[in-house]
Structures are given as C-alpha cells and as structure tokens.
VOBA-1610 file (N, C-alpha, C; in pm, whole numbers, padded with zeros to 5 digits, always signed):
BEGIN
Unk+11885+09786+04905Unk+11823+09792+05040Unk+11698+09879+05032Unk+11587+09830+05079Unk+11462+09905+05074Unk+11448+09989+05199Unk+11439+10120+05179Unk+11422+10206+05294Unk+11361+10337+05249Unk+11284+10401+05334Unk+11226+10530+05304Unk+11333+10636+05312Unk+11333+10729+05217Unk+11432+10837+05220Unk+11397+10936+05328Unk+11493+10965+05414Unk+11473+11062+05520Unk+11478+11204+05466Unk+11542+11224+05350Unk+11557+11360+05299Unk+11421+11424+05277Unk+11325+11345+05229Unk+11192+11399+05201Unk+11121+11446+05325Unk+11166+11403+05442Unk+11100+11444+05565Unk+11127+11589+05601Unk+11225+11651+05534Unk+11253+11791+05562Unk+11131+11876+05533Unk+11057+11842+05424Unk+10935+11915+05391Unk+10831+11897+05499Unk+10819+11773+05549Unk+10724+11747+05656Unk+10760+11827+05780Unk+10891+11838+05808Unk+10935+11912+05925Unk+10896+12058+05915Unk+10915+12120+05797Unk+10879+12260+05781Unk+10729+12280+05799Unk+10651+12185+05747Unk+10506+12195+05763Unk+10467+12181+05909Unk+10537+12093+05981Unk+10503+12073+06121Unk+10540+12193+06205Unk+10640+12272+06161Unk+10674+12395+06233Unk+10554+12488+06234Unk+10489+12499+06116Unk+10370+12583+06107Unk+10258+12529+06194Unk+10242+12395+06192Unk+10136+12333+06272Unk+10157+12358+06419Unk+10283+12352+06462Unk+10312+12370+06604Unk+10278+12509+06651Unk+10299+12609+06566Unk+10270+12746+06608Unk+10121+12774+06606Unk+10044+12691+06530Unk+09900+12715+06521Unk+09820+12627+06615Unk+09883+12523+06671Unk+09810+12427+06753Unk+09762+12489+06882Unk+09633+12473+06916Unk+09584+12523+07044Unk+09642+12442+07158Unk+09636+12498+07277Unk+09690+12430+07395Unk+09594+12321+07438Unk+09627+12197+07400Unk+09542+12082+07433Unk+09611+12000+07540Unk+09632+12060+07655Unk+09710+11992+07759Unk+09623+11952+07875Unk+09678+11861+07953Unk+09612+11818+08076Unk+09659+11908+08189Unk+09569+11964+08268Unk+09610+12058+08372Unk+09711+11997+08466Unk+09818+12070+08491Unk+09919+12023+08584Unk+09891+12074+08724Unk+09968+12026+08817Unk+09958+12072+08954Unk+10001+12219+08961Unk+09921+12302+09018Unk+09957+12443+09030Unk+10040+12461+09156Unk+10163+12507+09135Unk+10255+12526+09246Unk+10296+12672+09248Unk+10234+12751+09336Unk+10261+12893+09341Unk+10219+12958+09212Unk+10299+13053+09164Unk+10266+13124+09041Unk+10358+13085+08927Unk+10431+12975+08941Unk+10524+12934+08837Unk+10448+12889+08713Unk+10494+12930+08594Unk+10428+12884+08472Unk+10451+12735+08454Unk+10357+12665+08393Unk+10374+12521+08374Unk+10482+12491+08272Unk+10548+12378+08290Unk+10638+12326+08189Unk+10558+12237+08095Unk+10579+12253+07966Unk+10506+12173+07866Unk+10590+12050+07830Unk+10526+11933+07839Unk+10594+11805+07819Unk+10538+11734+07696Unk+10624+11697+07604Unk+10585+11617+07488Unk+10646+11477+07499Unk+10572+11378+07451Unk+10621+11240+07442Unk+10616+11205+07294Unk+10730+11179+07232Unk+10732+11175+07086Unk+10664+11054+07023Unk+10649+10944+07099Unk+10591+10824+07036Unk+10447+10797+07079Unk+10381+10896+07138Unk+10241+10880+07179Unk+10160+10994+07118Unk+10054+10960+07048Unk+09971+11060+06982Unk+09838+11077+07055Unk+09797+11202+07074Unk+09666+11230+07132Unk+09670+11243+07282Unk+09591+11338+07333Unk+09590+11364+07477Unk+09538+11245+07557Unk+09437+11177+07505Unk+09383+11062+07578Unk+09489+10954+07597Unk+09568+10929+07493Unk+09673+10828+07504Unk+09785+10873+07597Unk+09815+11003+07596Unk+09914+11056+07689Unk+09868+11035+07834Unk+09743+11065+07860Unk+09689+11045+07995Unk+09692+10898+08034Unk+09657+10812+07941Unk+09655+10667+07970Unk+09793+10616+08007Unk+09896+10658+07933Unk+10029+10600+07949Unk+10124+10682+08036Unk+10097+10812+08052Unk+10195+10897+08119Unk+10138+10989+08227Unk+10010+10975+08260Unk+09952+11064+08360Unk+10018+11047+08497Unk+10044+10922+08536Unk+10109+10899+08666Unk+10248+10961+08667Unk+10318+10949+08557Unk+10452+11008+08546Unk+10444+11161+08552Unk+10347+11218+08480Unk+10331+11364+08480Unk+10303+11415+08622Unk+10215+11350+08692Unk+10182+11392+08828Unk+10303+11381+08921Unk+10375+11270+08910Unk+10492+11251+08997Unk+10602+11350+08961Unk+10622+11374+08833Unk+10723+11470+08790Unk+10689+11610+08841Unk+10561+11645+08837Unk+10517+11775+08888Unk+10548+11787+09037Unk+10524+11680+09112Unk+10551+11683+09256Unk+10701+11692+09284Unk+10780+11616+09209Unk+10925+11617+09229Unk+10985+11753+09197Unk+10938+11814+09088Unk+10994+11943+09046Unk+10927+12061+09114Unk+10816+12033+09185Unk+10743+12137+09258Unk+10699+12250+09165Unk+10647+12208+09050Unk+10590+12305+08957Unk+10498+12230+08862Unk+10401+12300+08804Unk+10304+12231+08718Unk+10368+12180+08588Unk+10319+12065+08546Unk+10360+12004+08419Unk+10235+11983+08337Unk+10236+12023+08211Unk+10123+12001+08122Unk+10168+11924+07999Unk+10080+11833+07954Unk+10107+11762+07831Unk+10096+11855+07711Unk+10181+11832+07613Unk+10170+11898+07482Unk+10167+11786+07378Unk+10049+11748+07330Unk+10041+11636+07234Unk+10109+11670+07102Unk+10180+11574+07047Unk+10242+11588+06916Unk+10212+11463+06834Unk+10222+11477+06701Unk+10197+11363+06613Unk+10320+11277+06592Unk+10435+11321+06640Unk+10557+11245+06622Unk+10678+11331+06654Unk+10795+11276+06629Unk+10916+11347+06670Unk+10944+11472+06587Unk+10897+11476+06462Unk+10920+11596+06382Unk+10837+11713+06434Unk+10714+11685+06475Unk+10633+11792+06534Unk+10689+11831+06670Unk+10740+11735+06744Unk+10804+11768+06872Unk+10924+11859+06849Unk+10999+11833+06742Unk+11116+11916+06710Unk+11074+12059+06682Unk+10971+12077+06603Unk+10927+12213+06571Unk+10870+12283+06693Unk+10806+12206+06783Unk+10752+12266+06905Unk+10864+12306+07001Unk+10969+12227+07006Unk+11086+12266+07086Unk+11151+12390+07027Unk+11162+12393+06896Unk+11227+12505+06829Unk+11151+12636+06850Unk+11019+12627+06851Unk+10938+12748+06866Unk+10912+12785+07011Unk+10957+12701+07105Unk+10936+12730+07247Unk+10801+12686+07300Unk+10725+12614+07218Unk+10595+12564+07264Unk+10610+12449+07364Unk+10723+12379+07356Unk+10751+12265+07443Unk+10879+12293+07520Unk+10876+12261+07650Unk+10994+12276+07735Unk+11074+12147+07745Unk+11001+12035+07758Unk+11063+11904+07778Unk+11005+11806+07677Unk+11089+11716+07627Unk+11039+11610+07539Unk+11111+11480+07574Unk+11032+11374+07589Unk+11086+11240+07612Unk+11087+11168+07478Unk+11204+11119+07437Unk+11215+11062+07304Unk+11313+10946+07302Unk+11310+10870+07196Unk+11401+10758+07179Unk+11534+10801+07119Unk+11631+10711+07114Unk+11766+10746+07066Unk+11770+10796+06923Unk+11706+10724+06831Unk+11707+10766+06692Unk+11637+10900+06673Unk+11522+10915+06739Unk+11447+11039+06729Unk+11525+11156+06787Unk+11597+11129+06897Unk+11676+11236+06958Unk+11776+11293+06860Unk+11846+11207+06788Unk+11949+11253+06695Unk+11890+11344+06588Unk+11773+11308+06538Unk+11707+11391+06436Unk+11660+11523+06497Unk+11601+11517+06616Unk+11554+11638+06683Unk+11669+11731+06713Unk+11778+11676+06766Unk+11891+11759+06804Unk+11954+11828+06683Unk+11956+11760+06571Unk+12014+11817+06450Unk+11936+11938+06401Unk+11807+11943+06430Unk+11722+12050+06381Unk+11697+12161+06483Unk+11716+12133+06609Unk+11674+12230+06711Unk+11781+12264+06813Unk+11894+12193+06812Unk+11995+12208+06918Unk+11937+12178+07056Unk+11834+12093+07060Unk+11777+12052+07189Unk+11887+11991+07275Unk+11876+12010+07405Unk+11982+11971+07497Unk+11936+11853+07582Unk+12010+11743+07580Unk+11974+11628+07664Unk+12011+11657+07810Unk+11918+11631+07902Unk+11950+11657+08042Unk+11952+11529+08127Unk+11880+11426+08083Unk+11882+11302+08161Unk+11839+11188+08070Unk+11896+11069+08095Unk+11863+10952+08014Unk+11793+10848+08099Unk+11712+10766+08033Unk+11639+10657+08099Unk+11691+10527+08040Unk+11753+10446+08122Unk+11807+10319+08073Unk+11694+10224+08036Unk+11726+10131+07945Unk+11630+10030+07902Unk+11696+09893+07923Unk+11660+09820+08028Unk+11717+09687+08049Unk+11693+09596+07929Unk+11792+09517+07897Unk+11783+09421+07786Unk+11757+09490+07652Unk+11810+09611+07637Unk+11789+09688+07514Unk+11909+09665+07422Unk+11902+09555+07349Unk+12010+09514+07260Unk+11953+09477+07123Unk+12029+09501+07016Unk+11989+09445+06887Unk+12038+09301+06878Unk+11980+09228+06787Unk+12021+09088+06769Unk+11998+09048+06624Unk+12067+08945+06582Unk+12047+08887+06450Unk+12027+08737+06467Unk+11920+08685+06408Unk+11887+08543+06423Unk+11867+08478+06287Unk+11888+08347+06281Unk+11868+08268+06159Unk+11794+08140+06197Unk+11745+08070+06098Unk+11679+07942+06124Unk+11782+07835+06156Unk+11737+07728+06219Unk+11827+07620+06259Unk+11896+07556+06138Unk+11827+07555+06025Unk+11883+07491+05906Unk+11978+07581+05828Unk+11991+07704+05869Unk+12075+07798+05796Unk+12223+07759+05805Unk+12295+07769+05693Unk+12439+07741+05696Unk+12521+07858+05749Unk+12456+07971+05772Unk+12527+08092+05815Unk+12579+08073+05957Unk+12704+08109+05978Unk+12768+08092+06108Unk+12803+08225+06175Unk+12827+08328+06097Unk+12866+08459+06150Unk+12785+08568+06082Unk+12787+08686+06139Unk+12717+08800+06079Unk+12777+08833+05943Unk+12907+08817+05928Unk+12973+08845+05801Unk+12921+08756+05688Unk+12868+08639+05725Unk+12815+08546+05624Unk+12689+08598+05557Unk+12633+08708+05608Unk+12510+08763+05551Unk+12535+08846+05425Unk+12657+08853+05381Unk+12685+08924+05256Unk+12609+08858+05142Unk+12534+08939+05068Unk+12454+08889+04957Unk+12321+08829+04998Unk+12288+08836+05127Unk+12165+08775+05177Unk+12057+08880+05202Unk+11939+08831+05242Unk+11825+08917+05272Unk+11795+08912+05422Unk+11780+09029+05482Unk+11757+09039+05626Unk+11624+09110+05651Unk+11539+09051+05731Unk+11413+09115+05770Unk+11439+09204+05891Unk+11391+09328+05884Unk+11399+09419+05997Unk+11261+09479+06021Unk+11250+09569+06120Unk+11119+09613+06165Unk+11068+09738+06095Unk+11140+09848+06113Unk+11089+09978+06068Unk+11204+10073+06043Unk+11196+10147+05934Unk+11301+10242+05900Unk+11320+10344+06013Unk+11443+10361+06058Unk+11473+10458+06162Unk+11458+10407+06303Unk+11404+10287+06321Unk+11390+10229+06455Unk+11528+10199+06512Unk+11552+10241+06636Unk+11683+10219+06697Unk+11715+10070+06707Unk+11623+09993+06763Unk+11649+09850+06785Unk+11609+09763+06668Unk+11518+09814+06583Unk+11465+09734+06473Unk+11523+09768+06337Unk+11621+09860+06334Unk+11685+09896+06207Unk+11831+09939+06229Unk+11849+10048+06305Unk+11983+10105+06318Unk+12078+10015+06397Unk+12027+09953+06505Unk+12111+09864+06584Unk+12158+09743+06505Unk+12068+09668+06441Unk+12113+09556+06359Unk+12203+09599+06244Unk+12174+09716+06187Unk+12259+09766+06078Unk+12401+09790+06128Unk+12414+09845+06249Unk+12548+09866+06306Unk+12620+09733+06326Unk+12549+09629+06365Unk+12610+09497+06380Unk+12663+09447+06246Unk+12587+09468+06141Unk+12630+09426+06007Unk+12750+09508+05961Unk+12747+09639+05990Unk+12861+09724+05957Unk+12986+09680+06031Unk+12971+09648+06158Unk+13086+09605+06238Unk+13144+09473+06187Unk+13062+09396+06115Unk+13109+09270+06057Unk+13172+09293+05919Unk+13183+09421+05878Unk+13248+09454+05753Unk+13156+09467+05633Unk+13024+09467+05656Unk+12929+09475+05545Unk+12886+09619+05519Unk+12871+09651+05392Unk+12824+09783+05350Unk+12672+09780+05339Unk+12601+09862+05418Unk+12454+09855+05415Unk+12392+09899+05283Unk+12469+09966+05199Unk+12415+10008+05069Unk+12424+09899+04963Unk+12523+09811+04977Unk+12551+09718+04866Unk+12562+09571+04902Unk+12588+09538+05028Unk+12627+09401+05061Unk+12513+09308+05102Unk+12397+09363+05126Unk+12283+09280+05164Unk+12154+09357+05136Unk+12044+09286+05137Unk+11913+09348+05113Unk+11832+09345+05242Unk+11759+09452+05266Unk+11673+09459+05384Unk+11526+09464+05342Unk+11444+09390+05413Unk+11299+09398+05398Unk+11242+09448+05530Unk+11177+09564+05528Unk+11115+09619+05647Unk+10973+09562+05658Unk+10952+09477+05758Unk+10828+09400+05764Unk+10751+09416+05894Unk+10795+09507+05981Unk+10725+09525+06106Unk+10763+09420+06209Unk+10712+09440+06330Unk+10750+09352+06441Unk+10708+09207+06416Unk+10583+09185+06389Unk+10534+09049+06371Unk+10573+08993+06235Unk+10562+09077+06133Unk+10590+09030+05998Unk+10734+08988+05977Unk+10828+09057+06043Unk+10969+09023+06023Unk+11003+08886+06080Unk+10951+08856+06199Unk+10977+08726+06259Unk+10904+08615+06186Unk+10783+08644+06139Unk+10710+08545+06062Unk+10780+08514+05930Unk+10844+08616+05872Unk+10918+08594+05747Unk+11037+08500+05771Unk+11102+08516+05884Unk+11211+08425+05919Unk+11158+08284+05939Unk+11048+08275+06010Unk+10987+08144+06039Unk+10946+08072+05911Unk+10897+08150+05813Unk+10850+08092+05687Unk+10963+08070+05587Unk+11084+08108+05621Unk+11196+08090+05530Unk+11199+08188+05415Unk+11130+08303+05432Unk+11123+08402+05324Unk+11244+08495+05323Unk+11322+08494+05430Unk+11443+08575+05440Unk+11554+08488+05498Unk+11676+08534+05481Unk+11790+08457+05532Unk+11815+08481+05680Unk+11776+08598+05729Unk+11802+08632+05869Unk+11705+08738+05914Unk+11700+08756+06044Unk+11616+08858+06107Unk+11703+08946+06194Unk+11679+09079+06191Unk+11749+09171+06279Unk+11651+09258+06353Unk+11663+09262+06485Unk+11570+09340+06565Unk+11607+09337+06712Unk+11515+09379+06799Unk+11544+09380+06944Unk+11555+09238+06998Unk+11654+09214+07082Unk+11672+09080+07136Unk+11550+09038+07218Unk+11483+09135+07280Unk+11365+09100+07359Unk+11252+09048+07271Unk+11241+09097+07147Unk+11141+09045+07053Unk+11173+08900+07017Unk+11298+08872+06995Unk+11341+08734+06966Unk+11305+08642+07082Unk+11333+08686+07204Unk+11303+08605+07321Unk+11153+08582+07337Unk+11075+08686+07317Unk+10930+08674+07329Unk+10873+08585+07219Unk+10930+08593+07101Unk+10889+08510+06988Unk+10902+08362+07024Unk+11014+08327+07083Unk+11035+08187+07122Unk+10938+08145+07232Unk+10916+08233+07329Unk+10830+08200+07443Unk+10684+08188+07400Unk+10636+08284+07323Unk+10494+08287+07286Unk+10457+08169+07197Unk+10546+08132+07107Unk+10516+08021+07016Unk+10573+07888+07064Unk+10627+07888+07188Unk+10684+07767+07247Unk+10785+07703+07151Unk+10878+07787+07105Unk+10980+07742+07010Unk+11111+07724+07083Unk+11179+07616+07056Unk+11310+07593+07117Unk+11411+07689+07056Unk+11504+07735+07138Unk+11601+07834+07093Unk+11684+07784+06976Unk+11707+07651+06969Unk+11790+07601+06860Unk+11715+07594+06727Unk+11583+07617+06729Unk+11508+07621+06604Unk+11534+07751+06527Unk+11559+07856+06601Unk+11594+07985+06541Unk+11714+08038+06618Unk+11830+08014+06562Unk+11954+08044+06632Unk+11981+08194+06641Unk+12025+08236+06758Unk+12070+08373+06775Unk+12213+08380+06721Unk+12225+08438+06604Unk+12358+08446+06542Unk+12450+08534+06624Unk+12394+08647+06673Unk+12473+08734+06759Unk+12381+08833+06830Unk+12416+08863+06954Unk+12350+08969+07032Unk+12444+09088+07036Unk+12392+09205+07001Unk+12474+09324+06996Unk+12489+09392+07131Unk+12571+09496+07138Unk+12590+09570+07262Unk+12467+09652+07297Unk+12462+09702+07420Unk+12350+09785+07463Unk+12333+09904+07370Unk+12209+09938+07342Unk+12177+10053+07257Unk+12171+10180+07342Unk+12183+10297+07280Unk+12172+10421+07356Unk+12036+10432+07427Unk+12034+10508+07536Unk+11916+10520+07620Unk+11812+10616+07562Unk+11688+10601+07608Unk+11589+10705+07585Unk+11634+10830+07659Unk+11584+10945+07618Unk+11641+11068+07672Unk+11534+11176+07686Unk+11549+11256+07792Unk+11464+11373+07814Unk+11545+11495+07771Unk+11489+11571+07677Unk+11559+11689+07626Unk+11481+11814+07662Unk+11552+11928+07661Unk+11490+12059+07682Unk+11522+12147+07563Unk+11438+12246+07538Unk+11467+12333+07424Unk+11587+12421+07455Unk+11656+12464+07351Unk+11784+12532+07367Unk+11773+12671+07427Unk+11651+12723+07441Unk+11631+12855+07503Unk+11600+12845+07651Unk+11608+12726+07706Unk+11576+12706+07848Unk+11682+12770+07937Unk+11639+12803+08058Unk+11733+12845+08162Unk+11807+12720+08208Unk+11930+12702+08163Unk+11999+12576+08187Unk+12036+12556+08334Unk+12058+12663+08406Unk+12084+12647+08550Unk+11963+12586+08617Unk+11845+12636+08579Unk+11722+12581+08634Unk+11704+12436+08592Unk+11728+12407+08465Unk+11708+12272+08415Unk+11803+12172+08483Unk+11924+12214+08511Unk+12017+12127+08581Unk+11972+12102+08725Unk+11912+12203+08787Unk+11857+12185+08921Unk+11742+12084+08916Unk+11658+12095+08814Unk+11547+12002+08799Unk+11599+11861+08772Unk+11704+11851+08692Unk+11763+11720+08664Unk+11813+11655+08793Unk+11879+11734+08876Unk+11931+11679+09001Unk+11819+11628+09091Unk+11708+11700+09093Unk+11593+11654+09172Unk+11540+11521+09117Unk+11536+11510+08985Unk+11485+11388+08924Unk+11573+11269+08960Unk+11703+11287+08960Unk+11793+11177+08993Unk+11773+11133+09139Unk+11758+11230+09228Unk+11736+11198+09369Unk+11606+11121+09388Unk+11503+11161+09315Unk+11370+11101+09330Unk+11338+11000+09220Unk+11440+10940+09164Unk+11417+10856+09047Unk+11333+10732+09076Unk+11341+10679+09196Unk+11261+10560+09226Unk+11113+10588+09208Unk+11065+10700+09260Unk+10924+10736+09245Unk+10889+10763+09099Unk+10980+10828+09028Unk+10954+10861+08888Unk+10948+10736+08801Unk+11040+10643+08821Unk+11041+10520+08742Unk+10919+10434+08774Unk+10882+10429+08902Unk+10763+10353+08940Unk+10640+10408+08870Unk+10628+10540+08867Unk+10514+10603+08801Unk+10520+10580+08650Unk+10638+10594+08593Unk+10654+10577+08448Unk+10618+10436+08405Unk+10660+10337+08481Unk+10639+10197+08444Unk+10503+10144+08485Unk+10422+10226+08550Unk+10293+10179+08600Unk+10193+10151+08488Unk+10209+10215+08373Unk+10120+10190+08259Unk+10168+10067+08184Unk+10078+09978+08142Unk+10119+09856+08070Unk+10207+09885+07949Unk+10181+09996+07880Unk+10259+10029+07760Unk+10404+10062+07792Unk+10432+10091+07919Unk+10567+10131+07959Unk+10637+10027+08046Unk+10596+09903+08033Unk+10658+09796+08112Unk+10808+09786+08086Unk+10852+09833+07971Unk+10995+09829+07937Unk+11081+09908+08035Unk+11016+09999+08112Unk+11090+10083+08205Unk+11093+10028+08349Unk+11041+09908+08372Unk+11026+09859+08509Unk+11156+09854+08588Unk+11265+09823+08522Unk+11393+09814+08591Unk+11488+09924+08545Unk+11432+10033+08497Unk+11514+10143+08444Unk+11573+10227+08557Unk+11671+10306+08520Unk+11727+10406+08611Unk+11746+10535+08533Unk+11754+10645+08606Unk+11785+10774+08545Unk+11935+10797+08558Unk+11998+10832+08448Unk+12144+10847+08446Unk+12182+10974+08372Unk+12305+11018+08394Unk+12355+11135+08322Unk+12368+11101+08174Unk+12374+11204+08092Unk+12373+11182+07947Unk+12463+11284+07879Unk+12526+11241+07770Unk+12605+11328+07685Unk+12557+11310+07541Unk+12564+11416+07464Unk+12523+11406+07324Unk+12604+11300+07251Unk+12730+11284+07287Unk+12816+11186+07220Unk+12771+11042+07242Unk+12685+11019+07340Unk+12632+10884+07363Unk+12555+10834+07242Unk+12516+10925+07153Unk+12429+10891+07040Unk+12503+10893+06907Unk+12636+10895+06913Unk+12715+10899+06789Unk+12699+10772+06706Unk+12668+10659+06773Unk+12645+10536+06699Unk+12529+10553+06602Unk+12424+10620+06646Unk+12309+10645+06559Unk+12351+10728+06439Unk+12428+10832+06464Unk+12474+10919+06355Unk+12561+10841+06255Unk+12644+10752+06306Unk+12732+10673+06221Unk+12651+10588+06124Unk+12545+10528+06174Unk+12463+10444+06088Unk+12390+10528+05984Unk+12333+10640+06025Unk+12266+10728+05928Unk+12362+10767+05816Unk+12487+10798+05851Unk+12585+10833+05750Unk+12609+10714+05656Unk+12620+10596+05713Unk+12653+10478+05635Unk+12541+10439+05538Unk+12417+10462+05574Unk+12306+10427+05486Unk+12274+10538+05386Unk+12353+10645+05390Unk+12337+10750+05292Unk+12242+10860+05331Unk+12213+10872+05460Unk+12120+10974+05507Unk+12189+11078+05594Unk+12318+11097+05577Unk+12391+11194+05658Unk+12342+11336+05640Unk+12298+11372+05518Unk+12249+11507+05496Unk+12124+11536+05576Unk+12050+11430+05608Unk+11928+11448+05687Unk+11961+11500+05826Unk+12081+11469+05874Unk+12121+11510+06008Unk+12196+11643+06005
//
C-alpha cells in the first residue's frame, strides 16, 4: 500500500511549534466588545489571511456577535501548525476536520466543544460496470484508487469499509493515492480495480460527465463519517467555553448561514451544530492503528 509515513511528521510538528511562537499577529480585527481580549480563531484547511477573509469572514463576524466578544483570525499553514499554536496558547479556537482533530488532540489535549454536521458525508467504493466484483470483500488482491493520505472521506473512511469487510490494509490490497480528479479518472480508464472516496464525489462525477449510474457501480456506501469539530486549547476557562458553546447552539441558524455563505463552504449549507465527544472519533484512531500509524497518535 502506498502511503506517506506519518511518523516523519513529528519533526515537522516540532518545527511548527517554533514557528508558532515566532509568528507575528497577522489577524483580521474583530469586533471590539468592551475590554474583553479577542479570541484567536484558526481554520486548519485554509492558508493565508486573504483566504480566511474570503471564506470565513462572515462566520467570524457572526461568531463575534453571537459570543459578544472580538474574534480574530490566526492564519496557519495546516493542522500541525494549528496544533502547536493551540499548545502554546496562541490560538483559542480551531475549526478542523475529523482526521486532523485526532492528530491535534493527541499532541495538545485540545478539547472538542461543538461539532458541525456534514450532510451526505459518507465514504463509498465504486467499480466499473464490467467489473466482476460484487462485494467489498472481493477487493482482496486488487488495486483501489483513493484521494489523499489522511483524508477522512478520501482515505480513512474507505479504508474502514475495507477493514469491515475483513481486509487487512497492510497486505490485502494496494492503494494508489491519485487525488480527487485523478482517482476517478483512473477508475474510468480501467487503471484500477475500484475507487474509494466521498460518495458526493462519486455523485458529482456521474452528473458532470453525464454518466449513467450503472456504468460505474456503487459497490457500497459507508456509514456517516465523524463531524468537523471546533476545539479549544486545554488551558481555556472551560466554564466560559461551555457558556460560549451554548450560545452557539442557540444561534446556530445564523452561524451556519454565515459559514455556508462562501462558495468554498457550500458543504455546510444544511449543517447543524451538535454536541460532541472525543469518542466520536475513535473510528479514525482505529484506522490509523490498522495502517500501522498508531505511534503517530
């Protein structure tokens, strides 16, 4: 199975800790509410202040109004830098995906306070119409195209489906990480035996290329994946954070509307804010263990 080793990222994490402590405050001014210090907000999958403003400015403004205190962006290059910023206290809040949360939590003891549901957030496995494969278990000894190492829906979710079918991800099949477009094109060209990724990508693939569903059969659709999550650093005043969480749940309609207003965040249009437990993400941990990256966690 071809995959990047997560163990080597430990060095990157240590380097990012240093970067986080040296990074100047490159934030967007938040609403000033009395004399309360601003809360620093990181978004782990968006790089650069301009991109944060483009995709999350409406959310930041609405969140500031709901919480009645200023919110400032804290740009990060990715989830490892967000982890070091949480650990050092440079960041108060971070919005991250399920896979990223597990890695962040393992390094910082960050605390999840609220989750954001993702409608139609399921992994899936598909094959061509001519494929003799009938079940996921039939993929033993075959090659599966996936999206990106560590992606919840494009790697870990499909891997869990294969594991649930009795396959060992280390020995029973081969994975080719080919990206969103490349993985589906590989299936279309017959270069792989199957494709594993987000069910919404499969649906869009059929729609955009005007392909009939029976041309590329959905072998199986997996269960809902864990939600995106808002975490706080472990040194936070948790009584205060729980009060803020309760406000967010009450005002979730305004927050979701603001969050989904940017084209890049259309995935949140029908989302809701829900309670969250760390154990909700044990599926991610199980897959990391199975692929041999348990020490990374």
